[in-house]
C-alpha positions as CSV (number, residue, x, y, z in Angstrom):
1,M,0.0,0.0,0.0
2,S,1.0,3.6,-0.6
3,E,1.4,6.4,1.9
4,L,1.1,8.8,-1.1
5,K,-2.2,10.2,-2.2
6,G,-3.7,10.0,-5.7
7,Y,-2.6,6.4,-6.1
8,M,-4.5,3.3,-5.1
9,G,-1.3,1.7,-3.9
10,K,-1.5,-1.7,-5.6
11,V,-0.3,-3.3,-8.9
12,L,-2.1,-6.4,-10.0
13,F,-0.2,-9.3,-11.6
14,V,-2.2,-11.8,-13.7
15,D,-0.8,-15.1,-14.9
16,L,-2.9,-16.2,-17.9
17,T,-1.3,-19.6,-18.1
18,N,-2.1,-20.7,-14.6
19,K,-5.2,-18.5,-14.2
20,T,-3.8,-16.9,-11.0
21,H,-3.3,-13.4,-9.7
22,S,-1.1,-11.7,-7.1
23,L,0.3,-8.3,-6.2
24,F,3.4,-7.0,-8.0
25,P,5.8,-5.2,-5.7
26,W,5.8,-1.4,-6.3
27,T,6.9,1.0,-3.6
28,D,6.5,4.7,-3.0
29,E,10.1,5.2,-4.0
30,D,9.2,3.6,-7.4
31,R,6.2,6.0,-7.6
32,K,8.3,9.1,-6.9
33,R,10.9,8.0,-9.4
34,T,8.5,7.2,-12.3
35,L,5.3,9.1,-11.5
36,G,3.1,6.6,-13.3
37,G,1.7,5.8,-16.7
38,K,4.1,4.9,-19.5
39,V,7.2,5.9,-17.5
40,M,6.2,3.4,-14.8
41,A,5.6,0.8,-17.5
42,A,9.0,1.5,-19.1
43,D,10.7,1.0,-15.7
44,I,8.8,-2.3,-15.1
45,L,9.6,-3.7,-18.5
46,L,13.3,-2.6,-18.4
47,H,13.8,-4.8,-15.3
48,H,11.9,-7.8,-16.9
49,I,13.0,-8.0,-20.6
50,K,15.9,-10.2,-21.7
51,P,18.0,-10.1,-24.9
52,G,16.2,-11.9,-27.7
53,M,12.8,-11.7,-26.1
54,K,10.0,-11.3,-28.6
55,A,6.5,-10.0,-28.7
56,F,4.8,-13.4,-28.9
57,D,6.9,-15.0,-26.2
58,E,4.7,-16.2,-23.3
59,D,6.9,-14.2,-20.8
60,N,6.4,-11.0,-22.7
61,W,4.4,-8.8,-20.3
62,I,1.5,-6.5,-21.2
63,V,1.7,-3.6,-18.7
64,V,-1.5,-1.5,-18.4
65,T,-0.9,1.6,-16.3
66,T,-2.8,4.7,-15.0
67,G,-1.5,8.0,-13.9
68,P,-1.9,9.6,-10.4
69,L,-4.2,12.3,-11.7
70,S,-6.7,9.8,-13.1
71,G,-9.8,9.7,-10.9
72,C,-8.8,12.8,-9.0
73,G,-11.1,15.2,-10.7
74,S,-8.6,17.0,-12.9
75,P,-9.6,17.9,-16.5
76,N,-8.6,15.6,-19.4
77,T,-7.2,12.9,-17.1
78,S,-9.0,9.7,-18.0
79,R,-6.0,8.4,-20.0
80,F,-4.3,5.0,-19.5
81,N,-1.3,3.3,-21.2
82,I,-0.5,-0.1,-22.5
83,S,3.1,-1.1,-23.0
84,T,4.7,-4.3,-24.2
85,I,7.1,-5.6,-26.8
86,S,5.8,-4.7,-30.2
87,P,5.3,-7.4,-32.8
88,L,5.5,-4.7,-35.5
89,T,8.9,-3.3,-34.5
90,N,10.4,-5.9,-32.1
91,I,11.1,-3.1,-29.6
92,L,9.0,-1.6,-26.8
93,T,5.8,0.1,-27.8
94,S,3.4,2.2,-25.6
95,S,-0.2,2.9,-26.7
96,N,-2.2,5.6,-24.9
97,C,-6.0,5.5,-24.7
98,G,-8.8,7.7,-23.6
99,G,-11.4,5.1,-22.8
100,V,-12.7,4.6,-19.3
101,F,-10.8,1.4,-18.4
102,G,-8.1,3.3,-16.5
103,L,-10.6,5.0,-14.3
104,S,-12.4,1.7,-13.7
105,L,-9.1,-0.1,-12.9
106,K,-8.4,2.5,-10.2
107,R,-11.9,2.1,-8.8
108,C,-11.0,-1.6,-8.3
109,G,-8.1,-0.5,-6.2
110,Y,-5.2,-0.9,-8.7
111,D,-2.9,1.6,-10.3
112,A,-1.8,-1.0,-12.9
113,V,-2.2,-4.5,-14.1
114,I,0.4,-6.8,-15.7
115,F,-0.5,-9.8,-17.8
116,T,1.9,-12.6,-18.4
117,G,1.7,-16.1,-19.9
118,K,-0.9,-17.4,-22.4
119,A,-4.4,-18.7,-21.8
120,D,-5.2,-22.1,-23.2
121,K,-8.2,-20.7,-25.0
122,L,-9.8,-17.4,-25.8
123,T,-10.4,-15.7,-22.4
124,T,-11.9,-12.7,-20.7
125,V,-10.4,-11.5,-17.4
126,N,-12.7,-9.8,-15.0
127,I,-11.3,-7.5,-12.3
128,T,-13.2,-6.2,-9.3
129,V,-12.4,-5.1,-5.8
130,D,-12.8,-8.7,-4.6
131,G,-10.3,-10.1,-7.0
132,V,-9.9,-11.6,-10.5
133,T,-12.0,-14.2,-12.4
134,F,-11.2,-15.9,-15.7
135,E,-14.1,-16.5,-18.2
136,D,-14.2,-18.6,-21.4
137,A,-14.5,-16.2,-24.3
138,T,-14.7,-18.7,-27.2
139,E,-18.2,-17.4,-28.0
140,L,-16.7,-14.0,-28.7
141,A,-14.3,-15.3,-31.3
142,G,-14.5,-13.3,-34.5
143,L,-16.6,-10.6,-33.1
144,T,-15.8,-6.9,-33.8
145,T,-14.6,-4.6,-31.1
146,A,-18.1,-3.1,-30.6
147,E,-19.9,-6.5,-30.6
148,T,-17.4,-7.9,-28.1
149,Q,-17.9,-5.0,-25.7
150,E,-21.7,-5.2,-26.0
151,K,-21.5,-8.7,-24.6
152,L,-19.3,-8.0,-21.7
153,K,-21.0,-7.5,-18.3
154,P,-21.7,-5.4,-16.4
155,Q,-22.4,-2.8,-19.0
156,K,-21.0,0.0,-16.8
157,A,-17.6,-1.8,-16.4
158,G,-14.5,-0.4,-18.0
159,K,-13.6,-2.7,-20.9
160,L,-10.7,-3.6,-23.1
161,A,-11.3,-5.7,-26.2
162,I,-9.7,-6.8,-29.4
163,G,-11.4,-7.5,-32.7
164,P,-10.7,-10.0,-35.5
165,A,-7.3,-8.3,-36.3
166,G,-6.0,-9.0,-32.8
167,E,-7.1,-12.6,-32.8
168,N,-5.4,-13.1,-36.2
169,K,-2.3,-11.3,-34.9
170,V,-2.2,-8.5,-37.5
171,L,1.0,-6.8,-36.4
172,Y,-0.7,-3.4,-36.0
173,A,-3.8,-4.6,-34.2
174,C,-5.3,-2.4,-31.5
175,V,-7.0,-2.7,-28.2
176,F,-10.3,-0.8,-27.7
177,S,-11.9,0.8,-24.7
178,G,-15.3,1.9,-25.8
179,E,-14.6,3.6,-29.1
180,R,-11.2,4.8,-27.9
181,T,-8.1,3.1,-29.2
182,A,-4.7,2.0,-27.8
183,G,-3.6,2.3,-31.3
184,R,0.0,1.9,-32.2
185,G,2.6,-0.9,-32.2
186,G,0.3,-3.9,-32.3
187,V,-0.7,-4.3,-28.6
188,G,-3.9,-5.9,-29.9
189,A,-1.8,-8.7,-31.5
190,V,-0.1,-9.4,-28.2
191,F,-3.5,-9.7,-26.6
192,G,-4.5,-12.1,-29.4
193,D,-1.3,-14.2,-29.0
194,K,-2.1,-14.5,-25.3
195,N,-5.7,-15.5,-26.1
196,L,-6.8,-12.5,-24.1
197,K,-10.0,-11.4,-25.9
198,A,-11.2,-8.9,-23.3
199,V,-10.7,-7.4,-19.8
200,T,-13.3,-5.8,-17.6
201,A,-12.8,-3.7,-14.5
202,F,-15.7,-2.7,-12.2
203,G,-15.4,-1.2,-8.8
204,H,-16.4,1.7,-6.5
205,L,-13.2,2.9,-4.8
206,V,-11.9,6.5,-5.3
207,P,-8.4,7.8,-4.6
208,E,-7.7,10.2,-1.8
209,V,-5.9,13.4,-2.6
210,A,-3.3,15.3,-0.6
211,N,-4.9,18.7,-0.7
212,R,-8.5,18.7,-1.9
213,E,-9.1,22.5,-1.8
214,K,-5.9,23.4,-3.6
215,L,-6.5,20.7,-6.2
216,R,-10.1,22.0,-6.8
217,E,-8.7,25.5,-7.3
218,T,-6.0,24.2,-9.7
219,N,-8.6,22.2,-11.6
220,R,-10.8,25.3,-12.0
221,K,-7.8,27.3,-13.3
222,W,-6.7,24.5,-15.5
223,S,-10.1,24.0,-17.1
224,K,-10.3,27.8,-17.8
225,I,-6.9,27.7,-19.5
226,L,-8.0,24.8,-21.7
227,R,-11.3,26.5,-22.6
228,T,-9.8,29.8,-23.5
229,H,-6.6,28.7,-25.3
230,P,-6.7,29.2,-29.1
231,L,-5.9,25.6,-29.8
232,T,-7.8,23.7,-27.0
233,G,-10.6,26.2,-26.6
234,R,-11.4,27.1,-30.2
235,Q,-9.8,25.0,-32.9
236,L,-10.1,21.6,-31.4
237,P,-13.8,21.9,-30.2
238,K,-14.8,23.5,-33.5
239,L,-13.1,21.3,-36.0
240,G,-11.4,18.5,-34.0
241,T,-8.0,17.3,-35.2
242,A,-9.5,17.3,-38.7
243,G,-9.1,21.1,-38.6
244,L,-5.3,20.6,-39.2
245,V,-5.9,19.4,-42.8
246,A,-6.1,23.0,-44.2
247,P,-3.0,24.4,-42.3
248,M,-1.0,21.3,-43.3
249,Q,-1.9,22.0,-46.9
250,A,-0.9,25.6,-46.5
251,H,2.5,24.7,-44.9
252,K,3.2,21.8,-47.4
253,I,3.2,19.1,-44.8
254,L,0.1,17.2,-45.9
255,A,1.3,13.8,-46.9
256,T,0.2,13.2,-50.5
257,K,0.7,10.2,-52.8
258,N,2.7,8.1,-50.3
259,F,4.7,11.1,-49.0
260,S,5.9,12.0,-52.5
261,K,4.4,15.5,-52.1
262,G,3.2,17.8,-49.4
263,R,0.0,19.2,-51.0
264,F,-3.2,17.8,-52.4
265,D,-5.3,19.8,-54.9
266,D,-8.6,18.5,-53.4
267,F,-7.7,18.9,-49.8
268,E,-10.9,21.0,-49.0
269,M,-13.0,17.9,-49.8
270,V,-11.4,15.9,-46.9
271,S,-10.9,18.8,-44.5
272,G,-12.2,19.5,-41.0
273,E,-14.4,22.2,-42.4
274,E,-16.1,19.7,-44.8
275,L,-16.5,17.2,-42.0
276,T,-18.0,19.8,-39.7
277,E,-20.4,21.4,-42.2
278,N,-21.7,18.3,-44.0
279,H,-21.2,15.2,-41.8
280,L,-20.9,16.2,-38.1
281,V,-23.8,15.0,-35.9
282,S,-22.3,16.3,-32.6
283,N,-19.1,16.7,-30.6
284,G,-18.0,13.9,-28.2
285,A,-15.4,13.6,-25.6
286,C,-13.4,11.3,-23.4
287,K,-14.6,11.2,-19.8
288,T,-13.3,14.2,-17.8
289,C,-12.5,16.1,-21.0
290,V,-13.3,19.8,-21.3
291,I,-12.0,20.1,-24.9
292,R,-14.5,17.9,-26.7
293,C,-12.6,17.4,-29.9
294,E,-14.3,14.1,-30.9
295,R,-16.4,14.1,-34.1
296,R,-19.6,12.1,-34.1
297,V,-20.9,11.0,-37.5
298,K,-23.4,8.6,-39.0
299,V,-22.4,5.2,-40.6
300,D,-25.2,2.9,-41.8
301,G,-27.7,4.8,-39.6
302,K,-25.6,4.6,-36.5
303,V,-23.9,7.5,-34.7
304,V,-20.2,6.6,-34.2
305,K,-16.8,8.2,-33.6
306,G,-15.7,10.0,-36.7
307,P,-12.3,10.2,-38.4
308,E,-9.4,12.0,-36.9
309,L,-6.8,14.0,-38.8
310,E,-4.5,10.9,-39.3
311,I,-7.0,8.8,-41.3
312,L,-8.3,11.9,-43.2
313,G,-4.8,12.6,-44.4
314,L,-3.5,9.1,-44.9
315,M,-6.6,7.6,-46.5
316,G,-7.3,10.8,-48.3
317,P,-4.5,12.8,-50.0
318,N,-1.9,10.0,-49.3
319,I,-3.8,7.6,-51.5
320,L,-5.1,10.3,-53.9
321,N,-8.7,10.0,-52.6
322,N,-11.0,13.0,-52.2
323,D,-14.1,11.1,-51.0
324,I,-14.7,11.9,-47.3
325,E,-17.7,9.6,-47.1
326,K,-15.5,6.7,-48.0
327,I,-13.0,7.8,-45.3
328,I,-15.8,7.9,-42.8
329,E,-16.8,4.4,-43.8
330,W,-13.2,3.0,-43.8
331,N,-12.5,4.6,-40.4
332,Y,-15.5,2.7,-38.9
333,V,-14.6,-0.6,-40.5
334,I,-10.9,-0.3,-39.3
335,D,-12.1,0.4,-35.8
336,E,-14.6,-2.6,-35.9
337,M,-11.8,-4.9,-37.1
338,G,-9.5,-3.5,-34.4
339,M,-6.5,-2.1,-36.4
340,D,-4.3,1.0,-36.3
341,S,-5.6,3.4,-38.9
342,I,-2.2,5.0,-39.4
343,S,-0.3,1.7,-40.1
344,I,-2.9,0.2,-42.3
345,A,-3.1,3.4,-44.3
346,G,0.6,3.5,-44.7
347,V,0.7,-0.2,-45.9
348,I,-2.1,0.5,-48.4
349,A,-0.2,3.5,-49.8
350,Y,3.0,1.5,-50.1
351,A,1.1,-1.4,-51.9
352,M,-0.4,1.2,-54.3
353,E,3.1,2.4,-55.2
354,L,4.3,-1.2,-55.7
355,K,1.4,-1.6,-58.2
356,E,2.3,1.7,-59.9
357,K,6.0,0.7,-60.3
358,G,5.0,-2.8,-61.6
359,I,6.6,-4.6,-58.7
360,A,3.6,-6.4,-57.1
361,D,-0.2,-6.3,-57.4
362,F,-2.4,-6.3,-54.3
363,D,-5.4,-4.9,-56.1
364,L,-4.6,-1.5,-54.8
365,E,-3.9,1.6,-56.9
366,F,-3.8,5.3,-56.3
367,G,-7.2,6.9,-56.8
368,R,-9.1,3.6,-56.7
369,K,-11.6,3.3,-53.8
370,D,-14.3,0.8,-54.7
371,N,-12.5,-2.3,-53.2
372,I,-10.8,-0.9,-50.1
373,T,-13.5,-1.8,-47.6
374,E,-13.3,-5.4,-48.5
375,I,-9.5,-5.3,-48.5
376,I,-9.5,-3.9,-45.0
377,K,-11.5,-6.9,-43.8
378,K,-9.3,-9.3,-45.7
379,I,-6.3,-7.9,-43.9
380,A,-8.0,-8.2,-40.6
381,F,-8.7,-11.9,-41.2
382,R,-5.4,-12.5,-43.0
383,E,-7.0,-13.8,-46.1
384,G,-4.8,-14.9,-49.0
385,K,-2.2,-12.5,-50.3
386,F,-3.6,-9.7,-48.0
387,S,-2.0,-11.5,-45.1
388,E,1.3,-9.9,-46.2
389,L,-0.2,-6.4,-45.7
390,A,-1.0,-7.4,-42.1
391,D,2.7,-7.6,-41.4
392,G,3.5,-3.9,-42.2
393,S,5.3,-2.0,-44.9
394,K,8.8,-2.7,-43.5
395,R,8.5,-6.5,-43.8
396,M,6.8,-6.1,-47.2
397,S,9.8,-3.9,-48.4
398,D,12.2,-6.6,-47.1
399,K,10.5,-9.0,-49.6
400,Y,9.5,-6.7,-52.5
401,G,12.0,-3.8,-52.3
402,G,11.1,-0.2,-52.5
403,K,12.6,0.7,-49.2
404,D,12.8,4.3,-50.3
405,F,9.1,4.5,-50.4
406,A,8.2,2.2,-47.5
407,I,7.4,5.1,-45.2
408,H,8.2,4.0,-41.7
409,S,10.7,4.5,-38.9
410,K,11.9,1.4,-37.0
411,G,9.1,-0.6,-38.7
412,M,6.2,1.7,-37.6
413,E,4.5,3.7,-40.3
414,L,4.6,7.5,-40.1
415,S,1.6,9.6,-39.3
416,A,0.2,12.2,-41.8
417,Y,2.8,15.0,-41.4
418,E,5.2,15.2,-44.4
419,P,8.5,16.1,-42.7
420,R,10.4,17.6,-45.6
421,H,8.6,20.9,-44.8
422,A,8.8,20.4,-41.0
423,V,12.3,19.1,-40.5
424,G,12.1,19.1,-36.7
425,Q,9.2,16.7,-37.0
426,G,11.4,14.6,-39.2
427,L,14.0,14.4,-36.5
428,G,11.3,13.4,-34.0
429,Y,10.0,10.6,-36.2
430,A,13.5,9.2,-36.5
431,T,14.4,9.4,-32.8
432,S,11.0,8.3,-31.4
433,N,11.5,5.3,-29.3
434,R,8.5,3.4,-30.6
435,G,9.0,4.3,-34.3
436,G,7.2,6.6,-36.7
437,C,4.9,8.2,-34.1
438,H,4.1,12.0,-34.2
439,L,3.5,12.1,-30.5
440,N,6.5,10.1,-29.2
441,A,8.4,12.3,-31.7
442,G,7.7,15.3,-29.5
443,Y,5.2,16.8,-32.0
444,L,7.5,19.6,-33.1
445,V,5.2,20.2,-36.0
446,V,3.1,22.3,-33.6
447,V,5.8,25.0,-33.7
448,E,6.6,24.4,-37.4
449,G,3.3,25.7,-38.7
450,L,0.4,24.1,-36.9
451,G,0.4,26.4,-33.9
452,L,3.4,28.7,-34.1
453,D,5.3,29.6,-37.3
454,V,8.9,28.9,-36.5
455,D,11.0,28.4,-39.6
456,P,10.1,24.8,-40.6
457,L,13.2,24.3,-42.8
458,T,16.0,25.3,-40.5
459,P,17.7,22.5,-38.6
460,F,19.0,25.0,-35.9
461,G,17.5,24.6,-32.5
462,K,15.3,21.7,-33.6
463,A,17.2,19.0,-31.7
464,A,17.0,20.9,-28.4
465,L,13.3,21.5,-28.9
466,A,12.6,17.9,-29.8
467,I,14.3,16.7,-26.6
468,M,12.4,19.1,-24.4
469,F,9.0,18.4,-26.1
470,Q,9.7,14.6,-25.9
471,N,10.5,14.7,-22.2
472,L,7.6,17.0,-21.4
473,M,5.1,14.9,-23.3
474,E,6.4,11.7,-21.6
475,A,5.7,13.3,-18.2
476,V,2.3,14.7,-19.1
477,S,1.3,11.2,-20.3
478,A,2.8,9.6,-17.1
479,S,0.6,11.9,-15.0
480,G,-2.5,10.5,-16.6
481,A,-3.4,13.6,-18.6
482,C,-4.2,13.9,-22.3
483,L,-1.3,15.2,-24.4
484,F,-3.6,18.0,-25.8
485,T,-3.3,19.7,-22.4
486,S,0.4,20.3,-23.2
487,Y,-0.7,22.6,-26.1
488,A,-1.5,25.2,-23.4
489,V,2.3,25.5,-22.7
490,L,2.4,27.6,-25.8
491,P,1.3,31.1,-24.8
492,G,-2.0,31.9,-26.5
493,F,-0.9,35.3,-27.9
494,L,1.7,33.5,-30.0
495,I,-1.1,31.8,-31.9
496,A,-3.8,34.4,-31.7
497,K,-1.6,37.3,-32.7
498,P,0.9,35.9,-35.3
499,N,1.7,39.3,-36.8
500,W,2.3,41.1,-33.5
501,W,5.9,42.4,-33.3
502,L,6.5,40.5,-30.0
503,T,5.3,37.3,-31.6
504,R,7.5,37.7,-34.6
505,L,10.5,38.5,-32.4
506,I,9.9,35.4,-30.2
507,L,9.4,33.1,-33.2
508,A,12.5,34.5,-34.9
509,A,14.6,33.7,-31.8
510,F,13.3,30.1,-31.4
511,P,16.0,28.5,-33.5
512,Y,18.8,30.2,-31.5
513,V,17.7,29.1,-28.0
514,G,19.0,25.6,-28.5
515,P,22.0,25.9,-26.0
516,I,19.7,27.1,-23.2
517,V,17.1,24.4,-23.9
518,N,19.9,21.8,-24.1
519,L,21.1,22.8,-20.6
520,L,17.5,22.4,-19.3
521,S,17.3,19.0,-20.9
522,H,20.7,17.7,-19.8
523,F,20.2,19.1,-16.3
524,P,16.5,19.0,-15.8
525,Q,16.7,19.6,-12.1
526,A,17.7,23.2,-12.8
527,P,14.3,24.9,-13.2
528,R,12.8,24.2,-9.8
529,I,9.7,26.3,-10.4
530,N,6.2,25.8,-11.7
531,I,4.9,27.7,-14.6
532,P,1.2,28.8,-14.9
533,L,0.8,27.3,-18.4
534,L,1.7,23.8,-17.0
535,P,-1.0,23.2,-14.4
536,N,-0.3,19.5,-14.6
537,S,2.7,19.9,-12.2
538,Y,0.5,21.8,-9.7
539,A,-2.2,19.1,-9.9
540,V,0.3,16.3,-9.3
541,K,1.6,18.1,-6.2
542,Y,-1.9,18.6,-4.7
543,A,-3.2,15.2,-5.7
544,T,-0.2,13.1,-4.5
545,G,1.8,15.1,-2.1
546,I,4.9,14.5,-4.2
547,K,7.0,17.6,-4.8
548,S,6.3,18.5,-8.4
549,T,7.8,21.3,-10.5
550,M,8.8,21.9,-14.1
551,A,12.1,20.3,-13.2
552,H,10.4,17.2,-11.9
553,F,8.3,16.9,-15.1
554,L,11.4,17.1,-17.3
555,T,13.2,14.6,-15.1
556,W,10.4,12.1,-15.2
557,G,10.2,12.5,-18.9
558,A,14.0,12.0,-19.4
559,Y,13.9,9.0,-17.2
560,G,11.1,7.4,-19.2
561,Y,12.6,8.2,-22.6
562,N,16.0,6.8,-21.6
563,A,14.6,3.7,-19.9
564,E,12.7,2.9,-23.1
565,R,15.7,3.5,-25.3
566,I,18.1,1.3,-23.4
567,S,15.3,-1.4,-23.3
568,N,15.2,-1.2,-27.1
569,I,19.0,-1.7,-27.2
570,I,18.7,-4.8,-24.9
571,L,16.0,-6.2,-27.2
572,G,18.3,-5.9,-30.2
573,Q,17.9,-2.4,-31.7
574,K,21.1,-1.5,-33.6
575,A,23.3,1.5,-33.1
576,D,22.2,4.4,-35.4
577,A,18.7,2.9,-35.9
578,D,17.2,6.4,-35.9
579,Q,16.5,6.6,-39.6
580,L,14.0,7.7,-42.2
581,P,13.3,6.4,-45.7
582,S,15.5,8.0,-48.3
583,R,12.5,9.7,-50.0
584,L,12.4,12.0,-47.0
585,T,16.2,12.6,-46.5
586,D,17.6,12.5,-50.0
587,E,14.8,13.7,-52.4
588,L,13.7,17.3,-52.4
589,Q,10.0,18.0,-52.0
590,D,10.5,21.2,-53.9
591,K,13.1,20.8,-56.7
592,N,13.9,24.5,-56.5
593,D,14.5,24.6,-52.8
594,P,17.5,22.6,-51.6
595,R,16.3,22.9,-48.0
596,T,13.2,20.8,-48.6
597,K,14.5,17.5,-47.3
598,V,15.2,16.3,-43.8
599,P,18.9,17.1,-42.8
600,L,18.7,14.1,-40.4
601,E,22.4,13.3,-39.9
602,Y,23.2,16.9,-38.9
603,M,20.3,17.1,-36.5
604,K,21.0,13.7,-35.0
605,K,24.6,14.6,-34.1
606,V,23.3,17.6,-32.1
607,Y,20.4,15.5,-30.6
608,N,22.7,12.6,-29.5
609,R,25.2,15.0,-27.9
610,A,22.5,16.9,-26.0
611,R,20.8,13.6,-24.9
612,G,24.1,12.2,-23.6
613,W,23.8,9.4,-26.2
614,K,26.2,7.9,-28.7
615,D,24.8,6.7,-32.0
616,G,21.4,6.6,-30.4
617,I,22.5,4.7,-27.3
618,P,22.4,6.3,-23.8
619,T,25.8,6.2,-22.2
620,Y,26.1,4.3,-18.9
621,L,26.9,7.6,-17.2
622,R,23.7,9.2,-18.5
623,L,21.6,6.3,-17.2
624,K,23.3,6.4,-13.9
625,T,22.8,10.2,-13.6
626,L,19.0,9.8,-14.2
627,G,18.8,7.0,-11.6
628,I,18.1,4.2,-14.1
629,K,19.4,1.0,-12.6
630,I,20.9,-1.5,-15.0
631,D,23.6,-4.1,-14.5
632,K,26.9,-2.9,-16.1
633,A,27.6,-6.3,-17.7
634,V,24.1,-6.4,-19.2
635,Y,24.6,-2.8,-20.5
636,D,28.0,-3.6,-22.0
637,K,26.8,-6.7,-23.7
638,A,23.7,-5.0,-25.2
639,V,25.8,-2.1,-26.6
640,E,28.4,-4.6,-28.0
641,E,25.6,-6.4,-29.9
642,A,24.1,-3.1,-31.1
643,Y,27.3,-2.4,-33.1
644,K,27.4,-5.8,-34.8
């Protein structure tokens, strides 16, 4: 049990092979060191994994974690995290989700649950305050994510479920909680391999907090900030993430025709404005959310969660499709099958280019849309030749070639931001621990045109900003908060008044503050203050009683990022694995502008030096400085293997 507040004080350990459960040791010192969420999961997995361990090994753990703010009344804090070894990348992945399962797990008295082993048949695990039961789920075989959850009891329970894609071990299968997705890296395939069809959590407990009055005051201020900020208070509620299509087009970062271009002539037909004006039924939200960015649309007469920016871009311009109604349909089918919309869209675009170049024919071609719904289903069930598409674009390029246009990093397909006109985002894609993820990348594109307007083509200062944003977002996620809350760190006037002299002065100075930012990243204990635009740190202090400042948030983030990275090295990631396909690093987006490619090698040198890494590997001294405990012999052996 914990003497800290905000936490429930227990971590559940479930053995699927033997159908037993116990408590996993996790102390208050562990909580102070990692905070929670994905940083907690990274620490747990670091001390469990072994060289050569694979995603589909029985002793690969699935670690589901919550943050200390979840259940404490703070805005936008219903998030939870699932971490495991990814079958898509063979390194760690972490998938964040906004469904209610995390809140429900805490109401059962647990901050996290770890699954190990493999059930002998398809199984549902039910968690309550009284313990754990195991239920035969063979009757749920083949059901969609929605159908599965409809059959789980009680109806008010928090639920996790996989669809057919997870059962068939599509390497980018997802786990769903309601209509929300733990989306990236194939966590659903690991559930499927373990015969874990679903999990329910149903309880009545609530966490105590350290200072209820101060937390209430902080929550009120925090909610006001989110409701009045230009991004979280206006753009996201009005247009959702789909509202980014138009500014991405304007800034030449809208992935088009498998990332061969950054603009699409018919972008308005798949934009947030089109979605809102002609297809939106209502806004929706995750529980505890004050932003309400979710789009609710109709499919076959049912009101369901609508498409986000990623699928609008990747199943629109990136495959030369201007039919938003088809994207709405595909989004629904992909969710029902239980797959990552980013990865499946990337695979489809790659297969289309294989067809165009006469290399291989998977019945997919740019501009054709009549057969995609059926192909999505065939991928989910691994039917015939479409089973190859279920393994991701990297494995396909290993067989068919075309590595220059297989758009991924470390085996994970990139999201919809074309980085040759946002080079800091390109650096983030390459250095992201889990692969081609825009969020684990640090989401630098928000300062390169989608919020602020810092020079998107200069490499200067981008490494420093990438590190700071990556660390900050790790910590925000670890606290249990939605990453959209970190938007408010950007002062609103910089977005609302882009032409004001002070805004122009600050944006012009951004590329030159790298050395200062590097000092803060390398010595995160320095800024022992809170800043009003990061209420997360105040909330953690008043919820848990843990001392929490900007310095602590940067330290928690750096700890998590480095723990994941050295875990990847132990699992077999090679030195200098932080790469992008040559289309993005060698080919100019604009033939008349030599800056329109990602100067990756230059930025990586600066990045690695500032991180305290060599060739993408944390030095032993850096790990020791951060308090990451790892046996020196294990470290030395892993690094030796990384250079082979």
